[in-house]
N, CA, C and O atoms as a Tripos MOL2 file, in Angstrom:
@<TRIPOS>MOLECULE
protein
  264   263    66     0     0
PROTEIN
NO_CHARGES

@<TRIPOS>ATOM
      1 N           7.7090   57.8310  -14.3080 N.3       1 MET1
      2 CA          8.4830   58.8430  -14.5890 C.3       1 MET1
      3 C           9.0810   58.9470  -16.0150 C.2       1 MET1
      4 O           9.6600   59.9290  -16.4800 O.2       1 MET1
      5 N           8.8450   57.7840  -16.6170 N.am      2 ASP2
      6 CA          9.2770   57.3600  -17.9180 C.3       2 ASP2
      7 C           7.9570   58.1250  -18.4810 C.2       2 ASP2
      8 O           8.1270   58.9990  -19.3300 O.2       2 ASP2
      9 N           6.8240   57.8590  -18.0910 N.am      3 GLN3
     10 CA          5.8450   58.8680  -19.2020 C.3       3 GLN3
     11 C           6.0670   60.2960  -19.1710 C.2       3 GLN3
     12 O           5.7700   60.9170  -20.1920 O.2       3 GLN3
     13 N           6.4370   60.7930  -18.3930 N.am      4 LEU4
     14 CA          6.9050   62.2940  -18.2640 C.3       4 LEU4
     15 C           8.2070   62.5470  -19.1390 C.2       4 LEU4
     16 O           8.3420   63.5120  -19.8910 O.2       4 LEU4
     17 N           8.9820   61.7170  -18.9690 N.am      5 VAL5
     18 CA         10.3270   61.5350  -20.0820 C.3       5 VAL5
     19 C           9.8080   61.5320  -21.4270 C.2       5 VAL5
     20 O          10.3230   62.3100  -22.2300 O.2       5 VAL5
     21 N           8.6940   60.6360  -21.8670 N.am      6 GLN6
     22 CA          8.1990   60.5620  -23.0950 C.3       6 GLN6
     23 C           7.4620   61.8000  -23.2620 C.2       6 GLN6
     24 O           7.6830   62.3270  -24.3520 O.2       6 GLN6
     25 N           6.8170   62.2980  -22.6620 N.am      7 GLN7
     26 CA          5.9020   63.8120  -22.8910 C.3       7 GLN7
     27 C           6.8360   64.8950  -22.9530 C.2       7 GLN7
     28 O           6.5100   65.9110  -23.5670 O.2       7 GLN7
     29 N           8.1660   64.7950  -22.2950 N.am      8 VAL8
     30 CA          8.8710   66.3320  -22.8290 C.3       8 VAL8
     31 C           9.8220   65.9600  -23.8440 C.2       8 VAL8
     32 O          10.2530   66.8880  -24.5280 O.2       8 VAL8
     33 N          10.1790   64.9670  -24.0510 N.am      9 ARG9
     34 CA         10.9900   64.3730  -25.1040 C.3       9 ARG9
     35 C          10.9490   65.2590  -26.4520 C.2       9 ARG9
     36 O          11.9410   65.8780  -26.8380 O.2       9 ARG9
     37 N           9.7130   65.2660  -27.1360 N.am     10 PRO10
     38 CA          9.6260   66.2750  -28.1880 C.3      10 PRO10
     39 C           9.8600   67.3480  -28.2870 C.2      10 PRO10
     40 O          10.1240   67.7170  -29.4310 O.2      10 PRO10
     41 N           9.8870   68.3450  -27.2290 N.am     11 HIS11
     42 CA          9.9410   69.4870  -26.9030 C.3      11 HIS11
     43 C          11.7070   69.8690  -26.3460 C.2      11 HIS11
     44 O          12.0050   70.9300  -25.7960 O.2      11 HIS11
     45 N          12.3810   69.1040  -26.5500 N.am     12 VAL12
     46 CA         13.8710   69.5470  -26.1490 C.3      12 VAL12
     47 C          14.3840   69.9240  -27.2500 C.2      12 VAL12
     48 O          14.9740   70.9950  -27.1050 O.2      12 VAL12
     49 N          14.4350   69.3900  -28.6270 N.am     13 PRO13
     50 CA         15.1040   69.7970  -29.6440 C.3      13 PRO13
     51 C          14.9770   71.3360  -29.7260 C.2      13 PRO13
     52 O          16.0370   71.9610  -29.6820 O.2      13 PRO13
     53 N          13.6970   72.1080  -29.8520 N.am     14 ALA14
     54 CA         13.6290   73.2250  -29.9730 C.3      14 ALA14
     55 C          14.2630   74.3700  -28.9760 C.2      14 ALA14
     56 O          14.5990   75.5280  -29.2240 O.2      14 ALA14
     57 N          14.2980   73.6400  -27.8020 N.am     15 LEU15
     58 CA         14.7690   74.7660  -26.4590 C.3      15 LEU15
     59 C          16.4570   74.6110  -27.0110 C.2      15 LEU15
     60 O          17.1920   75.5760  -27.2220 O.2      15 LEU15
     61 N          16.8030   73.3140  -27.1610 N.am     16 LEU16
     62 CA         18.2710   73.3890  -27.2140 C.3      16 LEU16
     63 C          18.5640   74.1640  -28.3700 C.2      16 LEU16
     64 O          19.2840   75.1270  -28.1090 O.2      16 LEU16
     65 N          18.2140   74.0470  -29.6470 N.am     17 GLU17
     66 CA         18.5610   75.1080  -30.7100 C.3      17 GLU17
     67 C          18.3150   76.4650  -30.2880 C.2      17 GLU17
     68 O          19.1410   77.3300  -30.5800 O.2      17 GLU17
     69 N          17.2320   76.7640  -29.6060 N.am     18 ARG18
     70 CA         16.9060   78.0830  -29.2550 C.3      18 ARG18
     71 C          18.2340   79.0110  -28.2410 C.2      18 ARG18
     72 O          18.6390   80.1680  -28.3590 O.2      18 ARG18
     73 N          18.5790   78.0450  -27.3890 N.am     19 ASP19
     74 CA         19.2980   78.5950  -26.4040 C.3      19 ASP19
     75 C          20.8530   78.0490  -26.6920 C.2      19 ASP19
     76 O          21.7570   78.5730  -26.0400 O.2      19 ASP19
     77 N          21.0990   77.2420  -27.4390 N.am     20 GLY20
     78 CA         22.3310   76.6530  -28.1330 C.3      20 GLY20
     79 C          22.9000   75.9060  -26.8510 C.2      20 GLY20
     80 O          24.0520   76.2670  -26.6120 O.2      20 GLY20
     81 N          22.5820   75.3010  -26.2820 N.am     21 ASN21
     82 CA         23.4630   74.0700  -25.5530 C.3      21 ASN21
     83 C          23.0060   72.7810  -25.9410 C.2      21 ASN21
     84 O          22.0090   72.4060  -26.5580 O.2      21 ASN21
     85 N          24.0890   72.1230  -25.3730 N.am     22 ALA22
     86 CA         24.5480   70.5130  -26.2090 C.3      22 ALA22
     87 C          23.2240   69.7270  -25.0150 C.2      22 ALA22
     88 O          22.3850   69.0380  -25.5960 O.2      22 ALA22
     89 N          23.1410   69.7950  -24.1250 N.am     23 ALA23
     90 CA         22.1740   69.4490  -22.9440 C.3      23 ALA23
     91 C          21.0370   70.3400  -22.4530 C.2      23 ALA23
     92 O          21.0480   71.5690  -22.5220 O.2      23 ALA23
     93 N          20.0240   69.5710  -21.9360 N.am     24 ILE24
     94 CA         18.6680   70.1580  -21.5370 C.3      24 ILE24
     95 C          19.3350   70.5130  -20.1870 C.2      24 ILE24
     96 O          20.2410   69.8410  -19.6920 O.2      24 ILE24
     97 N          18.7350   71.7800  -19.5600 N.am     25 THR25
     98 CA         19.2390   72.2500  -18.2020 C.3      25 THR25
     99 C          17.6970   71.6900  -17.4250 C.2      25 THR25
    100 O          16.6380   71.2620  -17.8850 O.2      25 THR25
    101 N          18.0800   71.8840  -16.3820 N.am     26 ARG26
    102 CA         16.6030   71.9470  -15.4430 C.3      26 ARG26
    103 C          15.8940   73.3210  -15.4370 C.2      26 ARG26
    104 O          14.6820   73.3860  -15.2290 O.2      26 ARG26
    105 N          16.5350   74.2520  -15.6300 N.am     27 VAL27
    106 CA         15.7250   75.4960  -16.2400 C.3      27 VAL27
    107 C          14.6170   75.4230  -17.1810 C.2      27 VAL27
    108 O          13.4820   75.8390  -16.9490 O.2      27 VAL27
    109 N          15.1420   74.6890  -18.6050 N.am     28 GLN28
    110 CA         14.7140   74.4020  -19.6500 C.3      28 GLN28
    111 C          13.5890   73.2920  -19.4530 C.2      28 GLN28
    112 O          12.4540   73.4150  -19.9150 O.2      28 GLN28
    113 N          14.0580   72.1090  -18.6590 N.am     29 LEU29
    114 CA         12.8530   71.1340  -18.1900 C.3      29 LEU29
    115 C          11.7690   71.9990  -17.3200 C.2      29 LEU29
    116 O          10.5550   71.9450  -17.5170 O.2      29 LEU29
    117 N          12.2140   72.5590  -16.6300 N.am     30 ARG30
    118 CA         10.9220   73.0770  -15.7120 C.3      30 ARG30
    119 C           9.9510   74.0770  -16.3340 C.2      30 ARG30
    120 O           8.8050   74.2580  -15.9220 O.2      30 ARG30
    121 N          10.6980   74.9180  -17.7000 N.am     31 GLU31
    122 CA         10.0000   75.5310  -18.7500 C.3      31 GLU31
    123 C           8.9910   74.8780  -19.3640 C.2      31 GLU31
    124 O           7.8300   75.2840  -19.3200 O.2      31 GLU31
    125 N           9.4940   73.4350  -20.2030 N.am     32 ILE32
    126 CA          8.6570   72.5900  -20.6670 C.3      32 ILE32
    127 C           7.5440   72.1510  -19.9780 C.2      32 ILE32
    128 O           6.4450   71.9280  -20.4860 O.2      32 ILE32
    129 N           7.8260   72.0380  -18.8740 N.am     33 LEU33
    130 CA          6.6310   71.3080  -17.8980 C.3      33 LEU33
    131 C           5.6920   72.5490  -17.4710 C.2      33 LEU33
    132 O           4.5170   72.1860  -17.4090 O.2      33 LEU33
    133 N           5.8470   73.6650  -17.2160 N.am     34 ARG34
    134 CA          5.1810   74.6150  -17.2170 C.3      34 ARG34
    135 C           4.1890   74.8200  -18.4860 C.2      34 ARG34
    136 O           2.9900   74.5430  -18.5060 O.2      34 ARG34
    137 N           4.8700   75.3020  -19.4140 N.am     35 ARG35
    138 CA          4.4440   75.5260  -20.8060 C.3      35 ARG35
    139 C           3.5750   74.2640  -21.2620 C.2      35 ARG35
    140 O           2.5810   74.6440  -21.8800 O.2      35 ARG35
    141 N           3.6260   73.3950  -21.1870 N.am     36 GLU36
    142 CA          2.7630   72.2260  -21.2860 C.3      36 GLU36
    143 C           1.8100   71.6870  -20.5010 C.2      36 GLU36
    144 O           0.9420   70.9020  -20.8820 O.2      36 GLU36
    145 N           1.9940   72.1840  -19.1790 N.am     37 GLY37
    146 CA          1.0750   71.9630  -18.1210 C.3      37 GLY37
    147 C           1.0830   70.8730  -17.3600 C.2      37 GLY37
    148 O           0.1290   70.6490  -16.6150 O.2      37 GLY37
    149 N           2.2250   69.9790  -17.4340 N.am     38 LEU38
    150 CA          2.5830   68.5810  -17.0110 C.3      38 LEU38
    151 C           3.1330   68.9390  -15.8790 C.2      38 LEU38
    152 O           3.8810   69.8380  -15.4970 O.2      38 LEU38
    153 N           2.3380   67.6010  -15.2090 N.am     39 THR39
    154 CA          2.8870   67.4620  -13.4820 C.3      39 THR39
    155 C           3.7660   66.2490  -13.4550 C.2      39 THR39
    156 O           3.9800   65.3590  -14.2780 O.2      39 THR39
    157 N           4.3030   66.5500  -11.9840 N.am     40 GLY40
    158 CA          5.1960   65.6140  -11.6670 C.3      40 GLY40
    159 C           6.6180   66.2050  -11.5050 C.2      40 GLY40
    160 O           7.6050   65.5540  -11.1630 O.2      40 GLY40
    161 N           6.5920   67.4470  -11.7800 N.am     41 GLY41
    162 CA          7.8940   67.7490  -11.9270 C.3      41 GLY41
    163 C           8.5530   68.0920  -10.1700 C.2      41 GLY41
    164 O           8.8630   69.2080   -9.7530 O.2      41 GLY41
    165 N           8.6070   67.1900   -9.6310 N.am     42 ARG42
    166 CA          9.2760   67.6480   -8.0910 C.3      42 ARG42
    167 C          10.7640   67.4060   -8.4580 C.2      42 ARG42
    168 O          11.0670   66.6530   -9.3830 O.2      42 ARG42
    169 N          11.5690   67.9800   -7.8040 N.am     43 ASN43
    170 CA         13.0160   67.9160   -7.8200 C.3      43 ASN43
    171 C          13.7640   66.3090   -7.9570 C.2      43 ASN43
    172 O          14.6650   65.9730   -8.7260 O.2      43 ASN43
    173 N          13.0180   65.4570   -6.8940 N.am     44 ASP44
    174 CA         13.6950   64.1580   -6.9400 C.3      44 ASP44
    175 C          13.4950   63.3950   -8.3180 C.2      44 ASP44
    176 O          14.2090   62.4610   -8.6810 O.2      44 ASP44
    177 N          12.2990   63.9810   -9.1230 N.am     45 ARG45
    178 CA         11.7860   63.3910  -10.3080 C.3      45 ARG45
    179 C          12.7090   63.7890  -11.4920 C.2      45 ARG45
    180 O          13.0600   62.9870  -12.3580 O.2      45 ARG45
    181 N          13.1010   65.2050  -11.4520 N.am     46 LEU46
    182 CA         13.6080   66.0310  -12.3590 C.3      46 LEU46
    183 C          14.8240   65.7810  -12.5820 C.2      46 LEU46
    184 O          15.1990   65.9920  -13.7350 O.2      46 LEU46
    185 N          15.6030   65.3790  -11.8190 N.am     47 SER47
    186 CA         16.5790   64.4910  -11.9650 C.3      47 SER47
    187 C          17.0750   63.4410  -12.8870 C.2      47 SER47
    188 O          17.9940   63.4870  -13.7060 O.2      47 SER47
    189 N          16.0290   62.2100  -12.4800 N.am     48 HIS48
    190 CA         15.6880   61.1750  -13.3260 C.3      48 HIS48
    191 C          15.3140   61.7430  -14.8640 C.2      48 HIS48
    192 O          15.9010   61.2810  -15.8430 O.2      48 HIS48
    193 N          14.5280   62.5410  -14.9600 N.am     49 VAL49
    194 CA         14.1270   62.9540  -16.1840 C.3      49 VAL49
    195 C          15.2480   63.5930  -16.9030 C.2      49 VAL49
    196 O          15.2770   63.2870  -18.0950 O.2      49 VAL49
    197 N          16.2030   64.4160  -16.5000 N.am     50 LEU50
    198 CA         17.2860   65.1130  -16.8400 C.3      50 LEU50
    199 C          18.3970   63.9330  -17.4530 C.2      50 LEU50
    200 O          18.8920   63.8680  -18.5780 O.2      50 LEU50
    201 N          18.5930   62.9830  -16.1950 N.am     51 HIS51
    202 CA         19.4520   62.3600  -16.9290 C.3      51 HIS51
    203 C          18.9040   61.3180  -18.2160 C.2      51 HIS51
    204 O          19.6970   61.1740  -19.1470 O.2      51 HIS51
    205 N          17.5730   60.5920  -18.2910 N.am     52 GLU52
    206 CA         17.4110   60.3580  -19.2300 C.3      52 GLU52
    207 C          17.2650   61.0500  -20.4290 C.2      52 GLU52
    208 O          17.5190   60.4590  -21.4780 O.2      52 GLU52
    209 N          16.8130   62.4710  -20.4400 N.am     53 LEU53
    210 CA         16.8290   62.9530  -21.6090 C.3      53 LEU53
    211 C          18.3790   63.4750  -21.9490 C.2      53 LEU53
    212 O          18.6920   63.3950  -23.1370 O.2      53 LEU53
    213 N          19.1900   63.9000  -21.2030 N.am     54 ARG54
    214 CA         20.5370   63.7700  -21.5750 C.3      54 ARG54
    215 C          21.1760   62.9210  -22.3120 C.2      54 ARG54
    216 O          21.8510   63.2640  -23.2820 O.2      54 ARG54
    217 N          20.9840   61.3770  -21.8130 N.am     55 SER55
    218 CA         20.9530   60.1740  -21.9390 C.3      55 SER55
    219 C          20.8120   60.2330  -23.7860 C.2      55 SER55
    220 O          21.7980   60.2170  -24.5220 O.2      55 SER55
    221 N          19.7060   60.2850  -24.1590 N.am     56 ASP56
    222 CA         19.1400   60.3290  -25.2820 C.3      56 ASP56
    223 C          20.0950   61.2850  -26.4630 C.2      56 ASP56
    224 O          20.5710   61.0170  -27.5660 O.2      56 ASP56
    225 N          20.0870   62.2630  -25.7690 N.am     57 ASN57
    226 CA         21.2190   63.5210  -26.4720 C.3      57 ASN57
    227 C          22.4190   63.0050  -26.8540 C.2      57 ASN57
    228 O          22.9240   63.2110  -27.9580 O.2      57 ASN57
    229 N          23.0250   62.1680  -25.7600 N.am     58 THR58
    230 CA         24.5330   61.7810  -25.7920 C.3      58 THR58
    231 C          24.5490   60.8690  -26.9610 C.2      58 THR58
    232 O          25.3440   61.0460  -27.8840 O.2      58 THR58
    233 N          23.4020   59.5730  -26.9400 N.am     59 ASN59
    234 CA         23.4290   58.3300  -27.7040 C.3      59 ASN59
    235 C          23.3330   58.9570  -29.1710 C.2      59 ASN59
    236 O          24.0900   58.5040  -30.0300 O.2      59 ASN59
    237 N          22.3100   60.1240  -29.5440 N.am     60 LYS60
    238 CA         22.0960   61.0170  -31.2580 C.3      60 LYS60
    239 C          23.3430   61.4600  -31.3290 C.2      60 LYS60
    240 O          23.8770   60.9510  -32.3140 O.2      60 LYS60
    241 N          24.2290   62.3280  -30.6240 N.am     61 THR61
    242 CA         24.9850   62.4510  -30.8140 C.3      61 THR61
    243 C          26.3260   61.7080  -31.3050 C.2      61 THR61
    244 O          26.9870   61.9900  -32.3040 O.2      61 THR61
    245 N          26.5350   60.8320  -30.4930 N.am     62 ARG62
    246 CA         27.8200   59.2220  -30.9600 C.3      62 ARG62
    247 C          27.3260   58.7290  -32.1280 C.2      62 ARG62
    248 O          28.1090   58.3780  -33.0110 O.2      62 ARG62
    249 N          25.7380   58.6190  -32.3180 N.am     63 GLY63
    250 CA         25.1990   58.0880  -33.2450 C.3      63 GLY63
    251 C          25.5630   58.7570  -34.4890 C.2      63 GLY63
    252 O          26.0170   58.0890  -35.4180 O.2      63 GLY63
    253 N          25.4100   59.9800  -34.5850 N.am     64 THR64
    254 CA         25.5490   60.9620  -36.2280 C.3      64 THR64
    255 C          27.3230   61.0940  -36.1690 C.2      64 THR64
    256 O          28.0070   61.5680  -37.0770 O.2      64 THR64
    257 N          27.7540   60.6380  -35.0810 N.am     65 ALA65
    258 CA         29.4380   61.5200  -35.4380 C.3      65 ALA65
    259 C          30.3390   60.1390  -35.8800 C.2      65 ALA65
    260 O          31.5670   60.0620  -35.8880 O.2      65 ALA65
    261 N          29.6840   59.4220  -36.1250 N.am     66 ARG66
    262 CA         30.2160   57.9500  -36.7280 C.3      66 ARG66
    263 C          30.8210   58.0300  -38.3680 C.2      66 ARG66
    264 O          31.2400   57.0130  -38.9220 O.2      66 ARG66
@<TRIPOS>BOND
     1     1     2 1
     2     2     3 1
     3     3     4 2
     4     3     5 am
     5     5     6 1
     6     6     7 1
     7     7     8 2
     8     7     9 am
     9     9    10 1
    10    10    11 1
    11    11    12 2
    12    11    13 am
    13    13    14 1
    14    14    15 1
    15    15    16 2
    16    15    17 am
    17    17    18 1
    18    18    19 1
    19    19    20 2
    20    19    21 am
    21    21    22 1
    22    22    23 1
    23    23    24 2
    24    23    25 am
    25    25    26 1
    26    26    27 1
    27    27    28 2
    28    27    29 am
    29    29    30 1
    30    30    31 1
    31    31    32 2
    32    31    33 am
    33    33    34 1
    34    34    35 1
    35    35    36 2
    36    35    37 am
    37    37    38 1
    38    38    39 1
    39    39    40 2
    40    39    41 am
    41    41    42 1
    42    42    43 1
    43    43    44 2
    44    43    45 am
    45    45    46 1
    46    46    47 1
    47    47    48 2
    48    47    49 am
    49    49    50 1
    50    50    51 1
    51    51    52 2
    52    51    53 am
    53    53    54 1
    54    54    55 1
    55    55    56 2
    56    55    57 am
    57    57    58 1
    58    58    59 1
    59    59    60 2
    60    59    61 am
    61    61    62 1
    62    62    63 1
    63    63    64 2
    64    63    65 am
    65    65    66 1
    66    66    67 1
    67    67    68 2
    68    67    69 am
    69    69    70 1
    70    70    71 1
    71    71    72 2
    72    71    73 am
    73    73    74 1
    74    74    75 1
    75    75    76 2
    76    75    77 am
    77    77    78 1
    78    78    79 1
    79    79    80 2
    80    79    81 am
    81    81    82 1
    82    82    83 1
    83    83    84 2
    84    83    85 am
    85    85    86 1
    86    86    87 1
    87    87    88 2
    88    87    89 am
    89    89    90 1
    90    90    91 1
    91    91    92 2
    92    91    93 am
    93    93    94 1
    94    94    95 1
    95    95    96 2
    96    95    97 am
    97    97    98 1
    98    98    99 1
    99    99   100 2
   100    99   101 am
   101   101   102 1
   102   102   103 1
   103   103   104 2
   104   103   105 am
   105   105   106 1
   106   106   107 1
   107   107   108 2
   108   107   109 am
   109   109   110 1
   110   110   111 1
   111   111   112 2
   112   111   113 am
   113   113   114 1
   114   114   115 1
   115   115   116 2
   116   115   117 am
   117   117   118 1
   118   118   119 1
   119   119   120 2
   120   119   121 am
   121   121   122 1
   122   122   123 1
   123   123   124 2
   124   123   125 am
   125   125   126 1
   126   126   127 1
   127   127   128 2
   128   127   129 am
   129   129   130 1
   130   130   131 1
   131   131   132 2
   132   131   133 am
   133   133   134 1
   134   134   135 1
   135   135   136 2
   136   135   137 am
   137   137   138 1
   138   138   139 1
   139   139   140 2
   140   139   141 am
   141   141   142 1
   142   142   143 1
   143   143   144 2
   144   143   145 am
   145   145   146 1
   146   146   147 1
   147   147   148 2
   148   147   149 am
   149   149   150 1
   150   150   151 1
   151   151   152 2
   152   151   153 am
   153   153   154 1
   154   154   155 1
   155   155   156 2
   156   155   157 am
   157   157   158 1
   158   158   159 1
   159   159   160 2
   160   159   161 am
   161   161   162 1
   162   162   163 1
   163   163   164 2
   164   163   165 am
   165   165   166 1
   166   166   167 1
   167   167   168 2
   168   167   169 am
   169   169   170 1
   170   170   171 1
   171   171   172 2
   172   171   173 am
   173   173   174 1
   174   174   175 1
   175   175   176 2
   176   175   177 am
   177   177   178 1
   178   178   179 1
   179   179   180 2
   180   179   181 am
   181   181   182 1
   182   182   183 1
   183   183   184 2
   184   183   185 am
   185   185   186 1
   186   186   187 1
   187   187   188 2
   188   187   189 am
   189   189   190 1
   190   190   191 1
   191   191   192 2
   192   191   193 am
   193   193   194 1
   194   194   195 1
   195   195   196 2
   196   195   197 am
   197   197   198 1
   198   198   199 1
   199   199   200 2
   200   199   201 am
   201   201   202 1
   202   202   203 1
   203   203   204 2
   204   203   205 am
   205   205   206 1
   206   206   207 1
   207   207   208 2
   208   207   209 am
   209   209   210 1
   210   210   211 1
   211   211   212 2
   212   211   213 am
   213   213   214 1
   214   214   215 1
   215   215   216 2
   216   215   217 am
   217   217   218 1
   218   218   219 1
   219   219   220 2
   220   219   221 am
   221   221   222 1
   222   222   223 1
   223   223   224 2
   224   223   225 am
   225   225   226 1
   226   226   227 1
   227   227   228 2
   228   227   229 am
   229   229   230 1
   230   230   231 1
   231   231   232 2
   232   231   233 am
   233   233   234 1
   234   234   235 1
   235   235   236 2
   236   235   237 am
   237   237   238 1
   238   238   239 1
   239   239   240 2
   240   239   241 am
   241   241   242 1
   242   242   243 1
   243   243   244 2
   244   243   245 am
   245   245   246 1
   246   246   247 1
   247   247   248 2
   248   247   249 am
   249   249   250 1
   250   250   251 1
   251   251   252 2
   252   251   253 am
   253   253   254 1
   254   254   255 1
   255   255   256 2
   256   255   257 am
   257   257   258 1
   258   258   259 1
   259   259   260 2
   260   259   261 am
   261   261   262 1
   262   262   263 1
   263   263   264 2
@<TRIPOS>SUBSTRUCTURE
     1 MET1         2 RESIDUE 1 A MET
     2 ASP2         6 RESIDUE 1 A ASP
     3 GLN3        10 RESIDUE 1 A GLN
     4 LEU4        14 RESIDUE 1 A LEU
     5 VAL5        18 RESIDUE 1 A VAL
     6 GLN6        22 RESIDUE 1 A GLN
     7 GLN7        26 RESIDUE 1 A GLN
     8 VAL8        30 RESIDUE 1 A VAL
     9 ARG9        34 RESIDUE 1 A ARG
    10 PRO10       38 RESIDUE 1 A PRO
    11 HIS11       42 RESIDUE 1 A HIS
    12 VAL12       46 RESIDUE 1 A VAL
    13 PRO13       50 RESIDUE 1 A PRO
    14 ALA14       54 RESIDUE 1 A ALA
    15 LEU15       58 RESIDUE 1 A LEU
    16 LEU16       62 RESIDUE 1 A LEU
    17 GLU17       66 RESIDUE 1 A GLU
    18 ARG18       70 RESIDUE 1 A ARG
    19 ASP19       74 RESIDUE 1 A ASP
    20 GLY20       78 RESIDUE 1 A GLY
    21 ASN21       82 RESIDUE 1 A ASN
    22 ALA22       86 RESIDUE 1 A ALA
    23 ALA23       90 RESIDUE 1 A ALA
    24 ILE24       94 RESIDUE 1 A ILE
    25 THR25       98 RESIDUE 1 A THR
    26 ARG26      102 RESIDUE 1 A ARG
    27 VAL27      106 RESIDUE 1 A VAL
    28 GLN28      110 RESIDUE 1 A GLN
    29 LEU29      114 RESIDUE 1 A LEU
    30 ARG30      118 RESIDUE 1 A ARG
    31 GLU31      122 RESIDUE 1 A GLU
    32 ILE32      126 RESIDUE 1 A ILE
    33 LEU33      130 RESIDUE 1 A LEU
    34 ARG34      134 RESIDUE 1 A ARG
    35 ARG35      138 RESIDUE 1 A ARG
    36 GLU36      142 RESIDUE 1 A GLU
    37 GLY37      146 RESIDUE 1 A GLY
    38 LEU38      150 RESIDUE 1 A LEU
    39 THR39      154 RESIDUE 1 A THR
    40 GLY40      158 RESIDUE 1 A GLY
    41 GLY41      162 RESIDUE 1 A GLY
    42 ARG42      166 RESIDUE 1 A ARG
    43 ASN43      170 RESIDUE 1 A ASN
    44 ASP44      174 RESIDUE 1 A ASP
    45 ARG45      178 RESIDUE 1 A ARG
    46 LEU46      182 RESIDUE 1 A LEU
    47 SER47      186 RESIDUE 1 A SER
    48 HIS48      190 RESIDUE 1 A HIS
    49 VAL49      194 RESIDUE 1 A VAL
    50 LEU50      198 RESIDUE 1 A LEU
    51 HIS51      202 RESIDUE 1 A HIS
    52 GLU52      206 RESIDUE 1 A GLU
    53 LEU53      210 RESIDUE 1 A LEU
    54 ARG54      214 RESIDUE 1 A ARG
    55 SER55      218 RESIDUE 1 A SER
    56 ASP56      222 RESIDUE 1 A ASP
    57 ASN57      226 RESIDUE 1 A ASN
    58 THR58      230 RESIDUE 1 A THR
    59 ASN59      234 RESIDUE 1 A ASN
    60 LYS60      238 RESIDUE 1 A LYS
    61 THR61      242 RESIDUE 1 A THR
    62 ARG62      246 RESIDUE 1 A ARG
    63 GLY63      250 RESIDUE 1 A GLY
    64 THR64      254 RESIDUE 1 A THR
    65 ALA65      258 RESIDUE 1 A ALA
    66 ARG66      262 RESIDUE 1 A ARG
């Protein structure tokens, strides 16, 4: 699952910018997986991936807010 997070992570900022939301959604994550042809997108795994990506986003936001 960590490998999936690493593969998806570079695509997240562009989607957040495009859609104007602060955190990645399940729909956006599925879009990345389909577009990039990545496997491993079962529902039980998506929750973990979303949590990791959202944690990244929260940490970056907190870091720049200081």
